N, C-alpha and C positions, 0 to 999 in steps of 0.2 A: 504494500500500500504506500502511495506517495505521501510525502510530508504534507502537501496541501490537502489531500484527502483526509488524513488523520486530523488536521486542524478543523476542517469543517464538520467532521463527524463529532468531534467533542463539543462543538457549539450547538449541535442539534437539540439536545435536551434542554439547553438554557433558553431556547425559544419556546418549545411547546411540550416536550416529552413528559415533563412533570406537571403539566397544566392541571390535569384531573385524572407521562411517561411517561415496578414489580410488585353453652347453647342449651336452651330448654324452653318448653312451652308453658304458658300459665294455665292455671286450673280451668277446666272447661273448654280448652282449645281444641280445635279440630285436629285429630290425629292422622298421620299418614296411613293410607290404606296399603295393606301388605301386597296387594296385587296391582297397585296403580302403575308400577313400572312396566307392566306387560302391555304390548300393543293391543289396541282394541280391534284394529283391522290389519290385514296384511298390507303393509305400506309398499307402494309400487316404486321402491327405491333400491338401488343396488350399491353396496358400499365397496370400497377398495381398501386394502391395508395400506397404512401410511404411518409416518412417525412425526412427532413434534419435538421441537427443541427443548432439551432438558428432561426428557422422559424416554426411557429405554424400551418400554413395551410398545407393541403395535397398537395402533388405533384403527377405528373404522371411519373412513372418510366418505362423505356424501356430497353430491351437488344437488341442492334442493331448489326447484323452481318456485318462485314467488311472484304473484300477480295481485291485481285488485285495485280499486279506485284510490286507495290511500298509498299505493306502492309505486306510483309512477309507472314507468316502463317495466315490463317483465324482466326478471333477472334470475340468476342462479346464485345461491349462497353456498359458501363453503362451510360444511359442518363436520366437526371432528368429534368422535364419540369414544370415550374410554369405557369399554363394556365392563359391567359389574363382574367381579370374579366368580360370584356364585349364581349368576344368571339374572340378577336384577329383581330382588324381592321387594324393593321399595321404590318410591317415585324417583325419577332421575333428578339430578342437580344440574341446572343450566348455569354456566359461568358467563357473566356480563362484564366486558372490559370497560375501561375508563376513557379519558380523553377530554372531549369527544374526538375520536380518531384512532384509538388504539384497537388492535385486532385481538379478538378473543383467542385466536390460535397462538398468540404470544403468551398466554397464561397457562399453557400446558404444563409448564414446570411446576405449577402449584399442586399438581397431582402427587408430588413427592411428600409434602407435609400432610396432604389430605388423603393419603393412601388408604387409611382405614375407612373413609367414607366411600371409597370406590369398591369396597368389598361387596356391599349389598345394593348399590345403586349405580346406574350409568352416570357418568359425568360428561356433559355435553358442552361443546364450545362452538358458538355460532359467530362467524365473522359477518358483521353487519355490512350492508352495501357500502362500497367505497373503502373498505378496510381490509387489510391482510390479503387473503386469498379470494375475496369477493370483489373482483374488479377494482383493485385499489385506486383511489383517487388522490394521488399524492402531489400532483402538479409537477412532478419530476424534480422536486427540490427538497423532499423530506430528508434525504441523506446529506444534503449540503446547502442549507439555507445561509445566505450571506448575512454577515453581522451588521452591515450597513442597512439601516431601516429604509432608506429611500430606495435602494436597489431591491430590497426585499419586497416592498410594496409594488414596485414595477413588475416583478416576476409574478406576484399574486394577481395583478391586473391582467397580465397576459394569459395566465391560466384560466381566469374567469371568462375571458373573451373566447378562448378556444373551447371551453367546456359546454357552450351553448346553454341548454336548459338544465343541465345536470345539477348545478348548485341549488336549484329550486325544488328538486325532487328528493333531497336528502335532509331528513329531519327526524325528530324523536317519534312522532306519530307513525311514520313509515317503519321505523325500526321495530316498534312494538307490534305493528300489524304483521311484519315479516316474521317476528319471533313466534307469534301465534300460528302462522302458517307452517313453520318448521315443526312446532309441537304436534300439529295434526298430521303432517306428512310422516313423522317418525312414529305415529301411532301411540303417543303418550296421552293417557287420560289426564292426570294432573301432574304438575311439576313443582319443584322448589327452585328458588333462584338464589345464587350468590352474586352480589354486585360489589365492585370495587370502585370507589371514587365516583366519576361520572356514571359508571355502571349502576350505582345505587339509585341514581335518579331514573335511569331506564327501568330498573326493577320497580320503583315506586309508581311510575306511570303505568307499567304493566298491571300492577296491583289495582290501580284505579279503573282501568279499562277492561281487564279480563280477570276479575276476582274469582270467578268460578273455575278457572284453570289452575289455581294456585293452592298449594298446601302450606308453604312457609317461605320466609325470606331470611337471608343472612346478608347484612349490609355493613360493609367495612369501609370506613372513611366516608361518612354519610354526607351526601349533597342533597338536602331536602329540595323538593320541587319548588318551593317558594323562596328559597335562599339565593342570594346573589353571591355565589361562591367565588366569582372572579375578583371580588373585592377582598383581596387576600393580604394586603399589606399589614393590617393590624394583627391578623392571625399569625403571620410570619414573625412579626415583632414579639408577640407573646411567646412563640416557640423559642425564639432566640433568648429571651429573658429567662425562660425556664432552663435553657442550657447554661446561661451565665450563673444562675443560682446553684445549679447542680455542680458546676465547676468550682464555685467558691467553697462548697462543702467537701471537695475532694482534695486530699493533701498534696497530690501531684499537680493537679490542674491549677490550684490556687497560686502556685508559684509563678504563673504567667502574669499575675497582677491584673491590671485593668485592661485586659485585651479587648473588651467591648468598646471602650473609648478609643483604643487604637484602630479598631475596625471602622468606627464612625469617621475618624480622622482620615483614614485611607480612602474611603468612599467620597468624602467631602473634597479632598484635594486631588482626586484622580484626574489626570490630564492626558492630552494626546501623546505626550512623550512616553508616559508609562504604558499607554494602550498599545503603542506600536512596538515597545520593547518587552512586553510581557512574555515570559519564557514559555515555549511549547513544552508541555509536560513530558513528551516523548523524546525530545532531542536536547532540551535545555537552551536551544538557540531562540532568538526572538521570533514570535509568531508572525507568520505572513498575513494572518487575518487579525487586525487590531482587536484587542479586548477592551471595549469601551466600559465606562463605569456602570452603565445599566446592565451590561452583560455580567460583570463581576458581582453586582448585587443579586442578580438572578442565580448565579452560581452558589452564593451563600444560602439563598432560599432553598434551592434544590437540594443542597447538602442536608438541610434540616428534615427532609423527607425520610432519610435513612439514619437511625441512631448511630450506626457505625461510622458513617461519613461525618455526622455532626460531632462525634467525639474527636475528630481531627482538627476541627475549626480553631479552638483556642491556640494550639501550637502553631498552626499555619499562620494565623493572624499575628501572633507574637513574633514569628520569624520575619514576616513581611514588614512589620514596624521597624525591624532592625536592618532592613534592606535586602533580605533574602526572600525573593518571591517564589522560589521553586516549590515549597510546600503548598502555597496557595494555588500555584499552577496545578499541583497534583490534585487538589480538591476539584478543579475544573475537569481534569483528566479522568477522574474516577468514573465519569458518566460516558466516556467515549465508547465503551463497549456495551452500552445498554442495548438490549435486543429490541427489535421492532421499532418503536417510535410512533409518531403520529402521521396519519395520512392527511396532509394539510388541506386538500380540497374538501374532504369530509369535515375536518375540524372547523374550518371557517364557515362552511355551510350551516353547521349546527350552532356554533358559538356566536356568530354574528346575529343570527335570527332569534336565538332563544336565551342568550345571556347578555351580550353587549347592548342589545337594544333596550334592556331594562335598567341600564346603569347610566346615571346622569354625570355630568362634569362635576357638579357639586359633591356628589357622593364619592367620586374618585379623589377629589381634593381632600375631603374629610378622612377618607380611608388612608391616604398617603401621609397625612400630617404626623410628624414626630416618629417616623419609622425609618429603619435602615433601607427598606426596599423602595419607598416612595411609589411611583407609578411604573417602575421598571417591568414588572410582570405584565402589565397591560399594554406596554408599548407596541409589541408586535400585533396585538389585536386592534388597537386604535388605528394604526397605519394600515393593517391588512383589511379590516372591515370597511374602511373608506373606499377600498377598491373592490369590494365584494358585495354588491347590492342584492340583498335578499329581503323579502318582506318579514316583518316581525311575526313571531309565532308565540302566542301566549298560552299558558296552561290554565285549565279550569280549576276552581277551588277544589281542594282535596276533600273527599268524603270519608267518613269513618270506615275503618276496616278492622276485622277481628282476627286476621291470620296471625299465627305465631311469628314474631319478628325478633331476630337477634341483631342488635346494634353493636358495632365494635368501633372504638375510637382510641386514638393515641392522645395522651394528655398534652403532648408537644407537637401535634400535627399542625403544620404551617398553613393549611388550606381548608381542611374540614375538621375543625376542633370539636370537642365533645359537646359544647353547648348547642351546636347545630342540632344534634340528635335529641338533646334534652328539651329545647325550646320550640322547635319547629315541627315536631312529629306527634303532637298531642292527639291527633286523630287516629293514631295506631293504638288500639285498645288492648293489645296483648303483646307487649314488647318487653325485652330485657336489654340491659346496656352493660357491656364490658368496657372498661376504661383502662388501658395499659399505661402504667406510670412511665413517663419519659418516652412513650411510644411516638413514632412519627406517623407517616402516611401509609396505611395498609399494614395490618398486624395479624392477619389470619394464619401466618406461618410461624408465629413466635410463641415460645414457651408452651403452655398448656392450652393455648387457644384452639389448635386443631381438635383436641379431645373434647373441648367444650362445644365446638361446632357439631361434632359427631353426636354428642349426647343430646343436643338441641334438636337436630334433624330426626333422630330416632324417637324423640318424644318420651324419653325414659324418666323424666322428672318434671314436676310442675315448675320448679325454680332451680336454676343452676347454683351449685356451690362455687362461688367465684373467688374463693380465698387464694387459689393458686395464681391468680392474675397478679397479685401483689408481689409475687416472687420474681416476676420478669423485671430485669434491671437493664439499665443502660450499659453498653459495652464500656470497658475502661478507656479513660481519656488517653490520647496520644501524648507522650511525654518527651519524645526525642525522635530523630529522623527514622529510627528503626521500630517505632511503635510505642505501646504502653509500657509502663514501669510497674513491676510487681515487687512488693516488699518481701524480703526473704522471710520464711517462717521463723517465728520466735522460738528459741530453744528454751525448754523449761529450766527453771532456776537450778534444780538438782543436777540436771545434765550440764549446765554451765559451770557449776562448782566442781563437778567431777572432771570436766575438761581442763579447767584451770589448774587443778591439783596434778593431773597427769602431765600437763605441760611443764609445771614447775619441777616435778620429779625428774623429768628428762633432762632438765637444765641443771640439776643438782641444787636447786633452790628450796628454801623453806616455803611451802604454800601459804 
């Protein structure tokens, strides 16, 4: 791979990839039917064996035709199914990706932590139109978006012009209608949904429009239908302050002093000279693609999604304040190998119509005030949506629903914080909420969460025992270029006395 290719690849997630890119039911709740995973009719579909990234077992892959008045032109969707190991005695679990613009096929690797769930139920991945293997609509720039916003908006405008009517046919209503057609085509009676990030909104909309097709929902990184989740600066600021507090309580990390003030100073004084001289994380030489201040602020925000990356921030900022930018470049480079990414044509078709049109300039200003991020996250959308004219699409008010719902949040999530789930989902009459301490964005694979998801889906208890969630901890903070520092185990006093006596005896001294 060329140096230029590596540079643009590492910038991709700073634009969009982290926008929105990697259990129990209450008393009286509807329980999963033991036979609901079995097909009602012989589906006229033929699968082919295939494989997904990060999962070694063969999958069943389908091309499912979808049509209808809400679906625009007819299409075929790529559907990957991990068959249940025992033949599928429970309803299948459909996995809904985030974005908007991420492919569900990029989530196959989640089968590793969710392997127990796959024992008794099929796990289904549906690439929505315009994503992944379903005629991806990426404008040809998803792998290499330019950092210059003017150039970026020009490419977006060219893509829109070439796409004819396609941007007008991609929206959440269509995605939900397609999902319902896939359910019927696969012969599934009722299904459960797992949604991550923007996928939680898709799941909540499906719950509103097709409640009779659902058993339960697992929502990780909740983006409620009514919430304006792209107003993320205050949430990112809160996540960074949690990191700052946790660092101050850590004997290793606190040695970096006021690294937060150093970060604010770096962002406030970032200039063109530093942008063009910022080191490439792979070579150490100056980047060919300038790293502007808004890009660097987005890199910090993106690092907060992952507790492992967040644990490196204090050290990297401290080094940058001393003139060594390589660790900070490494933070940017951490995301160069992210799988998948966003299909930008799909992303802008949905985000511009369903999210950005709801946000006013005054709201952006209020959200940006007093934060390290400012409006940096919104910059690509502000410029891009100006070149991507799609009509606004509003959601109807949510109606009460009684399905069992498991909500999962990270206490330090920089875009979908716990209070979204607590404050905006009062219409869910049968929900439980797991909050992972110090958790970032998407926590289904961490600690005991997979086991709690399994218990919830199986309906084995009215209320989950959540005590194990408190045992999930942040990774250790990075202390030096080679990683965290671990204190050596303390030797018991008796052992220390014996060691001292033995050493003195060898030297011929009186202990």
